[in-house]
C-alpha positions, 0 to 999 in steps of 0.5 A: 469216693473212699479215697478223697474222704480222708483229709486230715492225714490220719493213717486209715483203718482197714475195713475191719476196724472201721466197722468194729469202730463205728459199731463200737460207738453206735454200741454206747447206746445199746449198753446204756439202753440194755445194760439196764434191764436186768437192775430196772427192779433194784432201781425201782426199790432203790429210789422208791418207785412205786408203779412198776410200769414207771420204771421204763421211764428209765428207757423211754428217758433215754430214747427221747434225749436221744431224739432231742440233740439230733438236730444240733449235731448234723449241723455242727458236723456238716460245718465243722467236721465228723470227727471233732463233733463226735468227741464232743457228744462222747465225752458228755455221755461218759460225763452224763453216765457217772453223774447217773451213778451218784442220782439220789432220786428218780427224778434226777436218774431220769433227767441224767438219762435224758442228758445221756441219751442227748450226748449220744445222740451224736453217734446215731447222726455221725455213724450214719453221715460217715458211712454216707461220705464214703459209700453209695447205694448198695455199698452202703446198705452192705457197710451199714449191715456190717456195722449193725451186725457187730452193734446187734451183738451188743443185746446178746452181752449187755444184759448179762454184763448188767446182770454180772455187775450186780452180783458183785456192785450195786446198780450205780455201778452199771453207769461208772462201766459206761462212763469208763466205756465211752471214754475207751471209744473216745481214745480209740476214735479219735487216734484211728478215725480219719476226717469223712466229711468232702470239702465240697459239702462243708456247710456254714452254720446259716440258719437259711442253708438249714432250714434249706436242708431239713425242708429237703429232707422232708420234702423229698418223697423217698427220704420222708416215705422210708424215715416214716417206715422205720419209724413206725416200724422201730416203734416195735423194737422200743416196745420190746426193750421197754417191755421185756423186762416185765414179760420175762419177770411177770408174765412169764415168772422166769426172771433168771433167764433174762439174759438167755431169753435177750441172747437167743432173741438177738443173736439172730438178729446180728446174723440176719445183718452179716446175712444182708450184707452178703445179698444186698448187693446182689439183689438189690436194696428194694428187693431186700427191703421190700421183702424184709418188711412183708416178712415183717409183718406176716411174722408179727401177724402170725405172733399176734394170732397165736398169743390171742388164741392163748398159745403163748408161752415163753419158748414160744415167744423166744421163737417167734420174737427171734424171728421178728427180730431177723425180719427187723434186721433186714428191714431197718438197714435197707430203708434206713438207706434208702431213706439217705440215698438222695441226701449225700450234700446234706448228709449230716442234717439229712441224718439228723432229721431223719434221726429225730423224726424215726426216734421221737415217733417210735419213742412214744409209739413204742411207750404207748405199747409198753404202757399196755402190759397186763401181765401177758405178753399179748399188748406187746405182741399185738402192737408190734403186729401193728407197727410192722404193718403200718410200717410196710404200708407206708412203704407201699405209698412211698414207691407203689411202682418199685416195690421189690425191684430188682438192680437196675438194668445198668447195674451190675449184682455184686455178691463179693461183700466187702472183702476189700481192705479199706487200707 
């Protein structure tokens, strides 16, 4: 399958380079979100934002923009191919990042953030679609886990990079760095990324075909169910990203440690993504994904009990949140793969539909949770527990007869991981 996917004569990259490239493209989003967190107080002061909770809009606006264009990028990529559409989106991301750097008002900055997110949505849609072009089932989950492993390392670095930039330059310099990074990824992907769209899956830009593909995505019980489960679970991550600056600065009064807090929570998440790539081939998507979702609900429930009992502290918060993010890493990779499992002929459009539902739903739920901040971490912790529990319940309703299912009888467990070179 991998052999037939490359039709444009580009010398195909090896496993490590392909993983790093796809992760680097998706990391455009993580850098755009996480690098801003240390700068939120400076942005508020510079642009006269009186209400502290309104600073969360810098994060939420990006998510809303990210959701707004995914239904555009998917059909375009199914018609014209992955590579040229990806390049267009990354170019626009770089341009809007530079425009944000020179925004003179908070509304203009928010508009620029929406535009950045709308442009960067191409990376979410096409990275998932390209992996689906090339791999199936457990193999797809392993590759996505490796991509997310690299991608999840970004939150370890991004806040510290943001803080480092702020030591030498104003917050606007962060956007200049983001724009430069975008054009660096553009050059790398254009030179080295092959076209992965199978010729037989190329679709016309016909409203009836697009509507049919959208309808097929939402009618498929597995696609819809796992998309909703990921959406509800992902809301906890959005709430974390939008609230963590206030939690560390205002709830625990340890703002100087914001970078270390991010690193301590995100590093185990990256390790969990790597571990998922090693175990999913042996035990199967459902057994690993369902078990992780159940653990996600259990860990967050325990954390909520601790917070409600008044025993929350910064070390406890870091430890419990790190466990939460480990569970989330296992959950998101496998549930996202299960959502795409039946969607090979319409991978681009299906990825778009699932991305729109997931991003808008998670952004709105995460924003509601973030707005409940009352000077303590309790509203966030309880909100995350509700999201994790809701996500697991949706899984139960989606496939009640296949919970924790092993590999099918005719499938052989694969514990080797992706050790072969794609070259």
